[in-house]
C-alpha positions in Angstrom: 0.0 0.0 0.0 1.3 3.4 -0.9 1.7 6.1 1.8 -0.3 8.6 -0.3 -3.4 6.4 -0.4 -3.0 5.3 3.2 -3.1 8.8 4.8 -6.6 9.9 3.4 -8.0 6.4 4.3 -6.7 6.7 7.9 -8.2 10.2 8.3 -11.6 9.0 7.1 -11.4 6.1 9.5 -10.6 8.4 12.4 -13.4 10.7 11.6 -15.8 7.8 11.7 -15.0 6.9 15.3 -17.5 8.6 17.5 -16.2 11.1 20.0 -12.9 11.9 18.1 -14.4 14.7 16.1 -15.3 17.7 18.2 -18.8 19.0 17.7 -19.6 22.6 17.4 -20.3 24.1 20.9 -24.0 24.5 21.6 -25.3 28.0 22.2 -26.1 28.5 25.9 -29.6 27.6 26.9 -32.0 29.9 28.5 -32.1 30.3 32.3 -34.7 28.1 33.9 -36.5 31.1 35.4 -36.8 32.8 32.0 -38.0 29.6 30.4 -40.6 29.4 33.2 -41.9 32.8 32.3 -42.0 32.0 28.6 -43.8 28.8 29.3 -46.7 30.8 30.7 -47.7 31.7 27.2 -49.0 28.2 26.6 -51.7 28.6 29.3 -55.0 28.8 27.6 -57.2 30.3 30.2 -56.6 34.0 31.0 -56.7 33.7 34.8 -54.3 30.7 34.7 -51.9 32.5 32.4 -52.0 35.7 34.6 -51.3 33.6 37.7 -48.5 31.8 35.9 -46.9 35.1 34.8 -47.2 36.6 38.3 -45.5 33.6 39.8 -42.8 33.5 37.1 -42.1 37.3 37.4 -41.7 36.9 41.1 -39.3 34.0 40.6 -37.3 36.1 38.1 -37.1 39.1 40.4 -35.9 36.9 43.3 -33.3 35.2 41.1 -32.0 38.5 39.8 -31.9 40.0 43.3 -29.9 37.0 44.6 -27.5 37.1 41.6 -28.7 33.7 40.2 -29.4 35.4 36.9 -28.1 38.7 35.4 -30.2 40.8 33.0 -28.0 42.8 30.6 -29.2 45.2 27.9 -27.4 45.7 24.6 -25.6 48.8 25.8 -24.3 47.0 28.9 -23.2 44.0 26.8 -21.3 46.4 24.5 -19.6 48.0 27.5 -18.5 44.5 28.7 -17.0 43.7 25.3 -15.2 47.1 25.4 -13.8 46.5 28.9 -12.6 43.0 27.9 -10.8 44.4 24.8 -7.4 42.7 24.6 -8.4 39.5 26.4 -9.2 36.2 24.7 -12.4 35.2 26.4 -14.6 32.8 24.4 -17.3 33.0 27.0 -18.0 36.5 26.0 -20.1 35.1 23.1 -22.8 34.9 25.8 -23.3 38.7 25.1 -23.7 38.1 21.3 -27.3 37.1 21.2 -29.8 38.9 18.9 -28.4 41.3 16.3 -24.7 40.8 15.4 -22.7 43.0 17.8 -20.6 45.8 16.4 -17.0 44.6 16.4 -14.6 46.5 18.7 -11.2 47.0 17.0 -10.0 49.9 19.1 -10.4 51.5 22.5 -9.4 54.8 23.9 -8.5 55.8 27.4 -6.3 57.9 29.7 -3.0 56.9 31.4 -3.5 56.6 35.1 0.0 55.2 35.9 3.0 54.4 33.7 6.3 52.8 34.7 9.1 51.0 33.1 9.8 47.4 34.1 13.2 45.9 34.8 13.5 45.1 31.1 13.0 48.8 30.2 9.6 48.2 28.6 6.5 50.3 29.6 3.7 49.0 31.8 0.7 51.3 31.5 -2.4 51.3 33.7 -5.4 53.1 32.2 -8.0 54.9 34.2 -10.5 52.1 33.7 -8.0 49.7 35.5 -6.8 47.9 32.4 -3.0 47.1 32.5 -1.1 46.9 29.3 2.6 45.9 28.9 4.9 46.8 26.0 6.1 43.7 24.2 8.4 45.3 21.6 11.5 47.4 22.0 10.2 50.5 20.2 11.2 53.6 22.1 8.8 56.5 22.9 9.8 60.1 22.3 8.1 61.2 25.6 7.6 59.2 28.7 3.9 58.4 29.4 2.3 60.4 32.2 -1.0 60.3 33.9 -3.7 62.1 31.9 -2.1 61.3 28.5 -4.6 59.9 25.9 -4.2 56.3 24.8 -5.5 54.5 21.7 -5.2 50.8 21.5 -6.1 49.0 18.3 -6.2 45.5 17.0 -3.3 44.5 14.8 -2.3 41.4 12.8 -2.6 37.9 14.3 -4.3 38.9 17.5 -1.7 41.5 18.6 -2.4 45.0 19.7 -0.8 48.4 19.0 -0.8 51.1 21.6 -0.4 54.8 20.9 0.2 57.2 23.8 -0.4 60.9 23.3 -0.1 60.7 19.4 3.4 59.3 19.6 4.5 56.3 17.5 2.8 53.0 18.2 4.3 50.1 20.0 3.1 46.5 20.4 1.3 45.8 23.7 -0.3 42.9 25.6 -3.1 43.2 28.1 -2.1 41.9 31.5 -5.2 42.9 33.5 
């Protein structure tokens, strides 16, 4: 048997074995308390449907108050995606229901604190608490200071470019 014909045959054999091929992840299901509220629609009688809605609404209120569920509107979800800019968090897809969210490819902020690490590279904390670390050796013409404006944008292959106070950009990685 030739090696060329063996390789495709072995790949097809492996794909036929259950469990070896990863299935696409399922979208998250609805919270039980929300599903309980939606199930009330199937009640035929008005009084029964109203009683069901009242009970389900009380259960949702209690679950939200205890923190068992979190209700987030589109603007809040967009803010979460913005705050997480620079992190690789696949679980953020939870906020992508409904209309396709507007992609975030840049964020702006202000320097709260900047210092150089032992390697001479800059570590910059923004006013929103995000911490970014310089990962290249590109020098800055002026040292970053609190209050300077910052623009961070997506670059090639998952990297990020940081620009402080309209100086040249340098590559950065989000630490926190």
